[in-house]
N, C-alpha and C positions, 0 to 999 in steps of 0.2 A: 269545452265548457258545456254545461247542461242548461238548455233553454226550454221554456214553455211559451209557445206563441199563442197568445189569447186573441182570437179573431182571424182564423185562417180563411181570409178571402183572397183577393188577388195578390196584394203585397205580402200578407202574412204567409200564404202558401208557398209563393216563390222563394221568400226569405228562408222559410223553414226547410224547404227542399235543398237550397244551396248551402245552408249551414249543415245539414245532414251529409250531403256529398263531401263536404270539407272535413268530415270526421267528427263532427260535434253531436251530442245527444240531444235530440229535439222531439218534443211532444206538441201536437197541434190540438187546438180546441176550436171547433168550427160548427157550422150549421149541420143539422143531422143528415140531410141528403148528401152533402159534401163528404162528411165523415164516412157514411156508409159506402160511397163509391171508393173512397180512398182504401178503406178496409178490404174491399172486395178486389179491386183491380190495381191498387197503388195510386200514387199521385202523378198524374201525367203533366210534366212541365214542357210546354212547347216554346221554342225560341227561334230566332233567325238561323241558328246553327244546327237545328234539329230538335228531336224530342227525347226526353228522358222519362222513365218510369221509376219513381222513388218510393220505396217501401218505408213508410214512416208511421209511427203510432199516432192515432187520432181519436179523439173523444168529442162528444157534443156538449158535455157539461164538465166544469172544473172538478166537481165531486168525483167523477169517474177516473180521475188521475190517481186517487188515493192508493189503489192496489198496484199502480204502475211505477210510482216514484216515491222517494222520501223528500218532502219539501225542504228539509234541512240541506239537501244536496243540490237544490236548484240555484243556479248562479244568477239567473235573471228571468223575469216574466217580460216578454216583448208584447206590449199592447198594441194590437193592430185593428181593433174594432172601429167603426165610424164614430165620430164624436157624440152623436145622439145616443149611442149605446154604451158609452163609457162608464157613466155613473152605476148602471145596473151591473156591468161586468166587474167593476172594481168591488162592489158590495159582495158579489158572489165569491170573488178571489179572496177577499179578506176573511171569509168564514173558514178558509183552509190554509192560506199561506201566512207566515209570520210577517209582521209589519216591517221587518228589517230587509226583506227580499227586495232586490233593486227592481224597480219598474221602469222599463224603457219604453217610452211613448213614441212609437213609430207611426204617427198619425198626422193628418192635416189638421189645421186650426191651432189655436193657442189656449184653449180652456182645459184640455186634457190633463197636462201636468199639474195644475192646481187642484183638479179633482182628485188625482192620485195622492197628492201630498196630504190630503185630509186623512188618508187611511195608511199610508206607507211613508217610511222615513227617508228612503233613498230613491229619488226620482230623477229620471234623465229624459231630456227632450231629444228628439231626432228630427232633423230636416229630411223629408222624404221626397226624392225625385226618382221615382221608379215607374216607368210606363208599363203597366201590366193589365191583364184582363181576366175576369173570372165570369164566364157566362153559362157554364154548365157544370154540374157536380162532377168532381174528380179531375177536372182539367183546368189548368191555368196557363196563361200565356205571358212571356216576358219579351218585351219588344226591343229592349236595348242590348246591343252586343258590340264588343266583347264584354264590356262592363255592364252588369245587370241593372245598374242604377247608382244613385248616390244616397248614402245614409250618414250624413254628418251628425255627430253626437256631442252632447255636453250636459254637465250636471245642471239641474234646474234649481233655482232660476238662472244661476250663472256659475261659471268656474269649471276648471279642469281637475281631474283626480286620476288616480291610478286605475280605477274601474273603467272610466270612459275611455282611457287610452287602450286598456285591454280589449274592450269590446270593439273599438275602432280597428284594431289589429285583426281581430276575428272577422269582422266584416270584410276588410280588405282581402283577407285570405280566402273568403267565400265568393270573391268575384265582384265586390261592390267598391265603388270609390267612397272613402270614408275619411274624414278629418275630425279632430276634436275641436269644438268651437267653444271658447271661453264664454262667449255671450250668445249661447244657443237661442235664447228667447228672442233676441233681435232678428236672428236668421229666420225663426219661425214666423215672426210678423212679416218679414219679407215674402216668405212663401204664402202666407195668407193673402197678400195682395194679388199674387199671381193666380191663386186658387179661386178668386172671385169669378172668373170666367167659367168655372165648372158648371154654375147654374145656367149661364148663357148657353153653353153646349148642350146640356141636358134639356133645356126648354126648346131651343131653336135649331139644334143639330151642330155637328162639328164644323160646318162651313161658317157659322156665326162666331167661332172662336177667333179672337183678335180683331173683331169688327168694332163698330161704333159703340154698341152697348157694352162690350167688354172694356173698352178704353175708358168709357165714361165711369164705369164701376170702379176701375182702378184709380182714376183721377180723384174721384170722390174719397176713396180710402186713404190716399196720400194726404189729402186735406185734413181728414179726420185724425189721422195718427199724428200729423204735425201739430194740430191744435191740442191734442192730448199729451204732447211731449213724449210720444212713444217712438223710439228709434227702430226703423225697419232696415235690416241689412239683406242684401241680395247676393247669394252664393253664386259663383260662376260655374254652374253645373252643365251648361250646354256642351262644353268641350268633351265631357265624359259621357253623357247620355247621347247615344247614337241610335235613334229610333229607325228600325227596319222592319219590313213586313215579316209575318210569321205565316208560313205555308202559303205564300203568295197573297195574303191578305193584310191590309193595313189595320192598325189599332182602330176599333169602331168608335170609341168614345172613352172619356175619362171615368172616374169613379162615381160621380153623380149620375152621368149618363147610364152607367151600368146598373145603378140602384133602380133607376126607372125601367130599364130593359128587363131586369130580373124580377120586377114587381116585388121588391122586398118590403114594401109597406113604409119605408122611411127614406129620408135623404138628409145629408149633412149640412144643408144650406143654412140652417139656423146658427151653426157654429163657423160659418165662413162669411157669407154676406151679412147674416144676422149679428155677427161680432162687430162688424163695422157700424151697423145700425145701433147696436148697444152702446158703443163707445161714442158715437155721434150724439146720442141722447144724453149721455152723461155730461158731455161738454158743449151742448147747445149748437151742434153743427148739423144741418139738414143732410139727410141721406136718401133722397127720393129714388135713386137708381138702385141701390142695394136693397132698399125696403121693397121695392116692387119685384125684384128678382126673388127675394125671400118669399113674399106672398104667393107669387105665381108658381114657384117650385112646390110649396106646400099644397097649393090647390090642385096641381097636377098629380101629386102623390094621392091626394085624397079621392080623386075620381078614377084613379088607375090609368091615367093617361100615358100614352107612348112617348119616349124621348124624341125631341125634334118636332113635336106636333104643335108648337106655338110660333106665331109669326114674330120675328124680331121688330118689325114695323108696329105691330099691335103693342108690343111691350114698350117701345119708345114713346108711342102715343099715350099709353097709361102713365108713364112717368111724367109727361108733360101736363096731363090732366090732373094728376096727383099733386103737383106742386102748388 
């Protein structure tokens, strides 16, 4: 198959590399410094099993793909940008790609598919459970082995079709665990609940993951989703995703932690914790924990703060004071 991976960060770069190694035609669209490094040295993918250098076409703008491929031959665009960059990425894509091209949203959060559906007719959601890291241009790490991660797929908002089955087979052949989920939206809401700890980890450090603040945020989310009548399904991914050190080093932090570390100027918290806040406001359910995590994450981005520089106790106090 021929893929364009739009948003070649950690997840997108590893996915593009594994698809290319499996014999598929892949073009990456990423940040300029990352693209420059890939063009000069190849994409270095480090894993618990060693390192590969993959030569793969990469550009920094969708428009640069025009001389390299015919959009009529593209089987799918895999969208891997953070949710706060989705609207802009889709607008840029729509200037070049036909509205019929399938958009595969391999992203955290539940807002991306709906944004894609405004511009494209065939949209697919993907539940992403892929422990990866992108901390320097040209180099990404995949921490799960032998399976690179889980990428379950389904047509948005629900349903199975021949295309989702085909992509699932391709992903499985590229080293991922992948199933077709008829109710992919429910599974993405389940993943949303577990992703609420991303902000906790980014603010307070990896040791705070799974702690009191994380549990309070998830409990609050379950109450909100129940009140809204939204079903959240939880996929049993832990048996497949086996996180191991790479080069003797453990994964430093998740996607939100990495955004702060790399000083990207943005963070996806508005579409994770902020999604729970939004639904809570629609249904009259207070969300003080997730609202404070959202505010604090955005403040830390605004001042260029380092990940792990906020006290968990201070955040808990702010939640109590804000009630």
